[in-house]
N, C-alpha and C positions, 0 to 999 in steps of 0.2 A: 617466539617472535612477538614483538610488541608493536601494536598498530593503533592508529587513531581512526575511529569509524567516521565516515563522511555521510553515511546514510544509515537508516535503521535496518538492522539485521535481526530477524526473529530468533530469539533464544540466545543472542549474544549481547546486544546493547543498542543504544540510540546514538544519533550523531553527536560527536564530541567526546564520546567515551574512549578512554585508553584501555585496550584489552590485550590480554596475553593469549595467543592462539598457537596451535602447532604450525610449524614452518610450511608444510605442504598446503594446509588450508589457506593460509595467508597468501602464499606465493601463487597458488593455482586457482583460487576462487575469489578471494576478497580484493586483492590488488588489481587483477586484470579487469574486473567488472566495475572498478571505481567505487567500491563500497568502503574502502579504507585507504589510508596513506601510511607510509612508514613513520614510526615514531622517532622524533629527534628532539633535541633540546629546544631548537627553534620552532618545532611543531607545536609546542605548548601555546604559542601565540595563536595558531590556527584553531586550537581547541576553544579558546575564548570567543573567536568570531563565529565558529560553527554553533556554539551554544546560544549566542545572541540571536542568530538567524532562526534557530529552532524555536526559541521562546516567542519570537515574533509570529511564527506560523502556527504554533500550537493553540488549541482551545485553552483559554486561560484558567477557567475554574471547573471544578467537578460538576457544579450545577448547570453550567452552560453545556457541558458535554452530555449530561443526561437529557437536557432539553433537545439537543441535536439528535440524540439517539431516538427519542420518542418521535420526532418528526421524520427521521429516516425510515424507521420501522413501520410507520403508518402509510408510507407511499410505496406501492408496488412499482417496480421498474420493468419496462418492456424494451427489449432490444430487438430491432429488426435487422437481420443479417441474411446474406446470400447463402442458400443451402441447396443441396441436391434433392432428388425426388424422395429419398428415404430419410430425410431429416439430418443428414450429415452436413456439417458446415464446410464451406470452402475456407479453410484457415481455422482460427480459434478466436474466442472472445478474450480480450486482454483486460488488464486492470484499468487501462486508460479508457477503454470502451465503457466499462461499468461506471467510472467516475464521470464521464461525459453524459451518460444516460441519467445518472442521479441529478446532475445539474439541469438537464433538459426537462425533467418532470417537476421542477420547482424546488428541488432540494438544495442544500448548501453546497458550496464548492468543496469537493473532497479531493485531496491529493492522491494521485494514483498509487503512490508508495504506501498509503495507509490502507489500501484495499487488498484483502487476502482471499485468493481463490483456493478453496479446499481441494479442488480437482480441476484439471483443465476442462474448459467448456468447449466441446467440439461437436455438439449436436443440439438440436432444438429440444426444448423442455423447460422445466422449472428448476431453479437452483437457489441455494442459499449462500450468500457471500457475506463475509464479515468485514467490517470497517473499524479500524482502531481510531477512536476519536481522542482518547486520553489514555494514559497508562493504566487507569482503572476502569475505563468504560469502552466497551466494544459493542457495536450495533450489528444486528443481523438483518440484511436486506434481502428481500425476495426478488429475484431476477427471473423474468420469463423471457426466453429466447424463442423468437418466432421467425419463420422463413419469410423472406422478401417475396412479394408476388411478382 
């Protein structure tokens, strides 16, 4: 099955890429979640607009990305969430929560789709979250989850 990616999919490609995937993966995962659209001859026009939007959002140079990584890794992020008595959260910390917390501590605006959680955050503690700033640059951000008083 030939698809055009509309969002970045780890291990598959970036927005605007035309990829060939197995039918079940495309039909049951990528298409229902809006991560891709079916490839057509007219879809090639969509590819150009998706790529133009991606270049406008991306960090332009490798040096800028490395400077952003240094600023992100230097700022510890603290998230205050509702939790039970034993430290278990009511819900989970999402990538949007992490992106908002980074901006709240004075960091750059980070797109939630660039934030990757290695494991679901469902309890208080300290975690390491990676943020993809550039295809070659990835920042590791220290996130501390504390219970709301």
